[in-house]
C-alpha positions as CSV (number, residue, x, y, z in Angstrom):
1,M,0.0,-0.3,-0.2
2,S,1.7,3.4,-0.9
3,L,1.9,6.2,1.7
4,R,-1.2,8.1,-0.2
5,Q,-3.2,5.0,0.3
6,Q,-2.2,4.7,4.2
7,L,-2.9,8.0,4.8
8,L,-6.5,7.8,3.2
9,A,-7.4,5.4,4.6
10,A,-6.4,6.4,8.0
11,A,-8.5,9.5,7.2
12,A,-11.6,7.3,6.5
13,A,-10.9,5.9,10.1
14,V,-10.5,8.6,11.6
15,T,-13.8,10.5,13.0
16,M,-14.0,14.0,11.5
17,T,-15.2,16.6,13.6
18,G,-14.7,20.3,12.9
19,V,-12.2,20.2,10.1
20,T,-14.3,23.2,8.3
21,M,-14.8,24.9,12.0
22,T,-18.5,24.5,12.2
23,G,-18.4,22.3,14.9
24,L,-19.4,22.7,18.8
25,A,-16.8,24.4,20.6
26,A,-14.9,22.9,23.0
27,S,-15.1,23.2,26.8
28,A,-14.0,26.4,28.3
29,Q,-13.1,24.9,31.5
30,A,-9.6,23.8,30.7
31,Q,-7.1,24.5,27.7
32,T,-6.9,23.1,24.5
33,K,-3.9,20.9,24.4
34,I,-2.2,21.0,20.7
35,E,0.2,18.7,20.1
36,W,3.2,19.8,17.5
37,W,5.7,16.7,16.4
38,H,8.8,18.2,15.4
39,A,12.2,17.1,14.4
40,M,14.4,19.9,15.7
41,G,17.0,18.3,18.0
42,G,19.8,20.0,20.4
43,E,19.6,24.2,20.6
44,L,17.2,24.1,18.1
45,G,14.9,22.0,19.9
46,E,15.1,23.8,22.6
47,K,14.2,26.9,20.6
48,V,11.6,25.3,19.7
49,E,10.3,24.7,23.1
50,E,10.8,28.4,24.1
51,I,8.5,29.1,20.8
52,A,5.7,27.0,22.3
53,T,6.4,28.4,25.8
54,N,6.0,31.9,24.7
55,F,2.7,31.0,23.0
56,N,1.5,29.3,25.6
57,A,2.3,32.7,28.1
58,S,0.9,34.8,25.5
59,Q,-2.9,33.6,25.9
60,S,-4.4,31.4,28.3
61,E,-7.3,29.2,25.6
62,Y,-4.6,27.0,24.4
63,E,-1.4,25.0,25.2
64,I,0.9,24.4,22.3
65,D,2.9,20.6,23.5
66,A,5.6,20.7,21.3
67,V,7.6,16.8,21.1
68,Y,10.7,16.3,19.4
69,K,10.2,13.0,17.6
70,G,13.7,12.1,16.0
71,N,15.1,13.3,12.6
72,Y,12.8,14.2,9.6
73,T,12.4,10.7,8.4
74,E,11.3,9.9,11.7
75,T,8.9,12.3,12.7
76,M,6.9,11.7,9.5
77,T,6.9,8.0,9.3
78,G,6.0,8.2,13.1
79,A,2.7,10.9,12.2
80,I,1.7,8.2,9.7
81,A,1.6,5.4,11.9
82,A,0.0,7.6,14.6
83,F,-2.7,8.7,11.7
84,R,-3.4,5.1,10.8
85,A,-4.1,4.5,14.7
86,G,-6.5,7.8,15.6
87,Q,-3.8,9.3,17.7
88,Q,-2.1,11.8,14.8
89,P,-0.8,15.5,16.3
90,E,-2.7,18.2,14.8
91,I,0.9,19.9,13.3
92,V,3.4,17.8,12.0
93,Q,7.0,19.2,10.9
94,V,7.9,17.1,7.7
95,F,11.0,18.5,5.4
96,E,10.7,19.8,2.0
97,V,11.3,16.5,0.0
98,G,8.0,14.7,1.6
99,T,5.6,17.8,0.3
100,A,4.4,15.6,-2.6
101,T,3.8,13.1,-0.3
102,M,1.4,15.2,1.9
103,M,0.3,16.8,-1.1
104,A,-1.0,13.2,-2.6
105,A,-2.8,12.4,0.6
106,E,-5.8,14.4,-0.2
107,G,-8.2,14.3,2.7
108,A,-5.9,13.5,5.4
109,I,-4.3,17.0,5.7
110,Y,-6.2,20.3,6.3
111,P,-4.3,22.9,3.8
112,V,-3.0,26.3,5.6
113,Y,-4.8,28.2,3.3
114,Q,-8.0,26.8,4.5
115,L,-7.3,26.6,8.0
116,M,-6.6,30.3,8.3
117,N,-9.3,31.1,6.0
118,D,-11.7,29.1,8.0
119,S,-10.6,30.7,11.6
120,G,-11.6,34.1,10.9
121,L,-8.3,35.5,11.9
122,E,-6.7,38.3,10.0
123,W,-4.3,36.9,7.4
124,D,-2.4,38.1,4.4
125,P,-1.0,35.2,2.4
126,E,0.9,38.4,0.4
127,A,3.1,39.0,3.9
128,Y,5.3,35.9,2.8
129,L,8.1,35.9,1.1
130,P,7.1,34.4,-2.2
131,S,10.4,32.4,-2.9
132,V,9.9,31.0,0.5
133,V,6.4,30.1,0.4
134,G,6.2,29.1,-3.6
135,Y,7.6,25.6,-2.6
136,Y,4.3,25.0,-0.5
137,T,1.5,26.0,-3.0
138,D,-0.4,24.3,-5.0
139,T,-0.7,25.4,-9.0
140,Q,-3.1,28.0,-7.7
141,G,-1.0,29.7,-5.7
142,N,-2.8,28.4,-2.3
143,M,-0.3,27.9,0.7
144,L,-0.7,24.2,1.8
145,S,1.7,24.1,4.9
146,M,3.4,27.0,6.7
147,P,7.0,27.7,6.4
148,F,9.1,27.4,9.4
149,N,12.7,26.5,9.1
150,S,13.9,27.3,5.6
151,S,17.5,27.6,4.4
152,T,19.1,28.2,1.2
153,P,22.5,27.1,0.1
154,V,25.4,30.2,-0.1
155,L,28.9,30.3,-0.6
156,Y,31.3,30.3,2.1
157,Y,35.0,32.0,2.0
158,N,38.1,32.2,3.9
159,K,39.3,36.0,3.7
160,K,42.7,35.1,5.1
161,V,43.5,32.5,2.5
162,F,42.0,35.0,-0.3
163,E,44.5,37.5,0.5
164,E,47.4,35.0,0.7
165,A,47.0,34.1,-2.9
166,G,46.5,37.6,-3.8
167,L,42.8,38.0,-4.1
168,D,40.4,40.3,-2.9
169,P,39.4,39.6,0.7
170,D,36.1,41.1,0.4
171,T,35.3,39.8,-2.8
172,A,33.9,36.5,-3.7
173,P,33.6,34.5,-7.1
174,S,30.4,35.9,-8.6
175,T,30.3,33.6,-12.0
176,W,32.0,29.9,-12.3
177,Q,34.4,31.3,-14.5
178,E,35.6,33.5,-11.8
179,M,35.3,30.3,-9.5
180,G,37.7,28.1,-11.2
181,E,39.9,31.0,-11.8
182,A,40.0,32.2,-8.3
183,A,40.2,28.5,-7.2
184,K,43.3,27.4,-9.0
185,K,45.0,30.7,-8.2
186,I,44.8,29.5,-4.4
187,V,45.9,26.1,-5.5
188,D,48.9,27.1,-7.4
189,S,49.7,29.6,-4.7
190,G,50.3,27.2,-1.9
191,A,47.4,29.3,0.2
192,A,45.3,26.3,0.3
193,T,45.5,22.9,-1.0
194,C,41.9,22.7,-2.3
195,G,39.8,25.4,-4.2
196,F,36.5,24.5,-2.8
197,T,33.8,21.7,-1.8
198,T,30.7,21.6,-1.4
199,G,27.9,20.3,1.2
200,W,24.5,18.4,0.0
201,Q,25.3,17.8,-3.8
202,S,22.1,17.4,-5.2
203,W,20.4,19.9,-3.5
204,V,23.3,23.0,-4.2
205,Q,25.1,21.5,-7.5
206,I,21.4,20.1,-9.2
207,E,18.9,21.5,-7.5
208,N,19.9,25.0,-6.7
209,F,21.9,25.2,-9.4
210,S,18.9,24.7,-12.2
211,A,16.9,27.1,-10.1
212,L,19.5,30.0,-10.1
213,H,20.0,29.4,-14.3
214,N,16.2,29.2,-14.4
215,V,16.3,25.5,-16.2
216,P,13.7,22.8,-15.5
217,I,14.8,19.7,-13.1
218,G,12.2,18.2,-14.5
219,T,8.9,18.3,-16.5
220,Q,5.3,19.6,-15.4
221,A,6.7,22.5,-13.7
222,N,9.3,20.3,-11.9
223,G,6.4,18.3,-10.7
224,F,4.1,21.2,-9.4
225,G,1.8,20.3,-12.4
226,G,0.9,16.7,-12.1
227,L,2.4,13.4,-11.3
228,D,3.3,12.3,-15.2
229,T,6.5,14.2,-14.7
230,E,10.1,13.4,-15.6
231,L,13.4,14.3,-14.5
232,T,16.0,16.8,-17.1
233,I,18.7,17.1,-14.9
234,N,21.0,15.3,-18.0
235,S,20.3,18.4,-20.1
236,D,23.8,20.2,-21.9
237,L,23.7,22.7,-19.3
238,H,23.7,20.2,-16.4
239,V,26.2,18.3,-18.1
240,K,28.7,21.1,-18.8
241,H,28.6,21.9,-15.1
242,I,28.6,18.4,-13.7
243,Q,31.5,17.5,-16.2
244,Q,33.4,20.7,-15.4
245,L,33.7,19.8,-11.6
246,A,34.8,16.5,-12.4
247,D,37.9,18.0,-14.3
248,W,38.1,20.1,-11.6
249,Q,37.8,17.5,-9.0
250,A,40.8,15.5,-11.1
251,D,43.0,18.4,-11.0
252,G,42.4,18.9,-7.5
253,I,41.1,22.6,-7.5
254,F,37.6,21.0,-6.2
255,K,37.3,18.2,-3.6
256,Y,34.2,15.6,-3.1
257,G,33.5,15.6,0.5
258,G,30.7,13.8,1.1
259,R,26.7,13.6,0.5
260,Q,25.6,15.9,3.1
261,S,27.7,18.5,5.3
262,D,30.3,16.0,5.5
263,S,32.6,18.5,3.3
264,A,32.3,21.3,6.6
265,P,35.6,20.4,8.3
266,L,37.9,20.5,5.2
267,F,36.4,24.5,5.0
268,Y,36.7,24.6,8.9
269,S,40.6,23.3,8.8
270,G,41.6,25.9,6.0
271,E,42.2,22.7,3.6
272,C,39.6,24.2,1.3
273,A,39.2,27.7,0.8
274,M,35.7,28.0,-0.5
275,Y,32.6,26.0,0.7
276,M,29.1,25.8,-0.9
277,N,26.4,24.7,1.9
278,S,23.2,25.9,3.4
279,S,22.6,29.6,5.1
280,A,22.0,27.7,8.6
281,A,25.3,26.4,8.7
282,Y,26.3,29.8,9.3
283,A,26.4,29.2,13.2
284,G,28.6,26.0,12.6
285,V,31.0,28.2,10.4
286,T,31.0,30.9,13.0
287,G,31.5,28.4,16.1
288,N,34.7,26.2,14.1
289,V,36.9,29.0,12.3
290,D,39.7,30.9,13.5
291,F,39.9,32.8,10.1
292,P,37.9,35.9,9.2
293,F,35.1,34.5,6.7
294,G,32.6,36.1,4.0
295,V,29.3,35.1,2.7
296,S,28.4,35.7,-1.0
297,M,25.8,34.2,-3.2
298,L,26.4,30.9,-5.2
299,P,28.4,31.3,-8.4
300,Y,26.6,30.9,-11.7
301,W,27.5,30.3,-15.4
302,E,28.2,33.6,-17.4
303,G,26.5,34.0,-20.5
304,V,23.3,31.7,-19.7
305,E,20.4,33.6,-20.3
306,G,18.0,34.3,-17.3
307,A,20.8,33.6,-14.8
308,P,21.1,34.5,-11.7
309,Q,16.9,33.7,-11.3
310,N,16.7,33.0,-7.8
311,S,17.8,30.0,-5.3
312,I,15.4,27.4,-3.8
313,I,14.8,26.6,-0.2
314,G,15.4,23.0,1.8
315,G,14.4,22.8,5.2
316,A,10.7,21.6,6.5
317,T,7.2,23.1,6.9
318,L,4.1,22.5,9.4
319,W,1.6,20.6,8.1
320,V,-2.2,20.0,9.6
321,L,-3.3,16.9,10.3
322,A,-7.2,16.2,9.5
323,G,-8.9,14.5,12.0
324,H,-9.4,16.7,15.0
325,E,-11.9,19.4,16.6
326,E,-12.7,22.4,15.6
327,E,-11.4,23.9,18.8
328,D,-8.1,22.4,18.2
329,Y,-8.0,24.0,14.7
330,K,-8.7,27.1,16.1
331,G,-5.7,27.0,18.2
332,V,-3.6,25.8,15.6
333,A,-4.6,29.0,13.2
334,Q,-4.1,31.4,16.4
335,F,-0.3,29.6,16.9
336,F,0.2,30.0,13.4
337,S,-0.3,33.9,13.3
338,Y,2.2,34.0,16.5
339,L,4.4,32.2,14.6
340,S,4.1,34.7,11.6
341,S,4.4,37.3,13.5
342,P,7.9,40.1,12.9
343,E,9.1,39.5,16.1
344,V,9.0,35.5,16.8
345,Q,10.4,34.8,12.7
346,A,12.9,37.6,13.4
347,D,14.1,36.0,16.7
348,W,14.2,32.5,14.9
349,H,15.8,33.7,11.9
350,Q,18.6,35.3,14.0
351,F,19.2,32.7,16.0
352,T,19.4,30.0,13.4
353,G,20.0,31.6,10.2
354,Y,17.3,30.1,8.7
355,L,15.1,32.2,6.4
356,P,12.2,34.9,8.1
357,V,8.9,34.0,6.4
358,T,7.5,37.2,6.1
359,E,9.0,40.3,4.6
360,A,8.3,42.0,7.6
361,A,10.5,40.1,10.0
362,Y,13.6,41.0,7.0
363,E,12.5,44.3,7.9
364,L,12.5,44.5,11.4
365,S,16.2,42.4,11.4
366,Q,17.1,45.2,9.5
367,E,15.7,47.4,11.9
368,Q,17.4,46.0,14.5
369,G,20.9,46.3,13.2
370,F,21.6,42.2,12.9
371,Y,22.6,42.5,9.1
372,E,25.1,45.2,10.2
373,E,26.4,43.6,13.0
374,N,26.5,40.1,11.2
375,P,27.7,40.7,7.8
376,G,26.3,38.4,5.1
377,T,23.6,37.0,7.3
378,D,21.0,39.0,4.5
379,T,23.2,37.0,1.8
380,S,20.7,34.2,1.6
381,I,17.5,36.2,1.7
382,K,18.7,38.7,-1.2
383,Q,19.7,35.4,-2.9
384,M,16.2,33.9,-2.9
385,T,14.6,37.2,-3.6
386,L,16.6,37.7,-7.0
387,N,13.8,37.3,-8.8
388,D,10.1,36.6,-9.1
389,P,10.0,32.7,-8.9
390,T,9.4,30.9,-12.5
391,D,8.0,27.4,-13.0
392,N,12.0,26.6,-13.0
393,S,12.8,28.2,-9.6
394,K,9.9,28.0,-7.5
395,G,11.1,24.8,-6.1
396,L,10.2,21.0,-7.1
397,R,7.8,18.6,-6.3
398,F,8.6,14.9,-7.1
399,G,7.4,11.8,-5.5
400,N,9.9,9.4,-4.2
401,F,12.7,12.1,-4.2
402,V,14.3,10.9,-1.0
403,Q,15.2,7.9,-2.9
404,I,15.9,10.4,-6.0
405,R,18.5,12.0,-4.4
406,D,20.1,8.9,-3.2
407,I,20.4,8.0,-7.1
408,I,21.8,11.6,-7.8
409,N,24.4,11.1,-5.3
410,E,25.4,7.7,-6.2
411,E,25.8,8.8,-10.1
412,L,27.6,11.9,-8.9
413,E,30.1,10.3,-6.6
414,T,30.7,7.7,-9.6
415,V,31.7,10.9,-11.9
416,W,33.8,12.2,-9.5
417,S,36.3,9.1,-9.1
418,G,36.1,8.9,-12.7
419,G,33.8,6.0,-13.4
420,K,31.6,7.7,-15.9
421,T,31.7,10.7,-17.4
422,A,28.8,13.5,-16.2
423,Q,26.6,12.8,-19.5
424,Q,26.5,9.0,-18.6
425,G,26.1,9.6,-14.9
426,L,23.7,12.2,-15.4
427,D,21.6,9.9,-18.2
428,D,21.5,7.2,-15.5
429,A,20.3,9.5,-12.9
430,V,17.4,10.3,-15.1
431,R,16.8,6.7,-16.0
432,R,16.6,5.6,-12.5
433,G,14.9,8.8,-11.1
434,N,12.2,8.4,-13.8
435,E,11.5,4.4,-12.8
436,L,10.9,5.5,-9.3
437,L,8.7,8.8,-10.3
438,R,6.5,6.1,-12.4
439,Q,6.1,4.1,-9.5
440,F,5.1,7.2,-7.4
441,E,2.7,7.7,-10.2
442,D,1.2,4.5,-10.2
443,D,0.8,4.2,-6.3
444,N,-1.0,7.4,-6.4
445,S,-3.2,7.5,-9.5
């Protein structure tokens, strides 16, 4: 049984009361408790607890119970199992590559735009940054889930190494042509043994690369337009880019360090002069390096029409699950209004390095002098809002994309090792990925 079928079966088994907010009001004798399952551990988890505690203290009708459920996969899997048992939380945090799965589960979710409209609370969907919420809207532009922890990749660079190599320490390469030249100069000078590395290679070098150059990752508006989609990451531009990285890898200019953030130590140690990874890695960089560093936008290939367009996000959003009572959803709506307030969003953004989800939170951070005191922390926002998102730069909406990312990683690793050309590797990634897309389509049609 597919995940969509599991959720729909569960939805049929759960007593549906009040999803349109027309049921009986809950008893006023006690606070209405609302469960929020999340995947934020460590300091981030403590911050989530703080947000819940502050909301609870701000009013007396509702109590948010923030419950850590493990990593993203564990949290989503746990919520699905709970739904099947009729014990699902009101809110669950789901990572961005789970969006297609959640969307396919019609009847099991309560879309955020409908929730907020039904609540009667003042709510303006235009207040949210289009490049953030675009990932989580349907083809009519309706917001399906509430953006929470959103990030985008940026370029970190070692200013000390730049200076030692005779480069301007206050200016990072803006194009891939400049990136190659700067990296070669750094290695040739002996200032560092590696020009650059990257984290999350599929997210940065395929997904965001595509968005920044305004080229599709797949058909049907990157999956937003339907399930009958096919990958297109073996285009001439993709092949050119990956082959160039492979050539630089062979020359020692680029160094592959792992699929996720495994490459971070290469930058922390000074071995690699430049490092592409999440804007939310800012705190990690700050806490682990003993040299001055800068933050800049991702490079793009000069001469590609439409580049640079805008980058896309990673992270997660908050989904509302069906099957609860009217009063629960009133509390969820009130909590989402609180969570979207400029003060809460600015505090979350400044503490974590994640993007603020509203323009007002960004402006408040400016007024508070945060970006002036922490240079480069607004790079992600500027990069996300370079241009209005297009079908190619809104995000992606592919089923089974967690597994497809694994396939992309496998094929890229074979290219880096010299086992395949970029054309062969990307052709194979498309073929294998399309098989999973057909499987998802069959399971959800």
